[in-house]
C-alpha positions, 0 to 999 in steps of 0.5 A: 418479528421482522428480520432485513435481508441485507445484499451484498454487491460483488461488483468492484468499487472505485476505492478497492481498485484504488486502494488494491492499484495502490498496494501492487505499486508499492509491491514494486517500487519497495524493490527498488535498491541496491542494498536491504538498507536502501529498499527499506528506505525506499519502500517507506518513503513510498509508503509513506507517500501512498499510505497518505494518499490513500487516507485523503482518498477514503477521508480517513487520517493522512497522517496515520495513512502515512506512518502506517503505510510507511512501516509497511513499505519499510517491511516490504522493501527490507523483506525483498531481495534485490533478484526479487523484483526486477525492474528492468 
């Protein structure tokens, strides 16, 4: 019986770096707005754009990426307080 041993590389790929940067940017920008509704709305918009972009770069469905990103962005924006993230 032959056994194959697969080596895994711990090198950060450009895709992983890009997706990590997109996730960090989404978290930061989801804090924009003074009310919970404003932060959820801006988070949804930013998340949808980032999700669609990430899906396009990775070869996924742009629509699914936008929907998932919008949901994550809205949830993140709604979960933050105005004092949580200060962009000044």
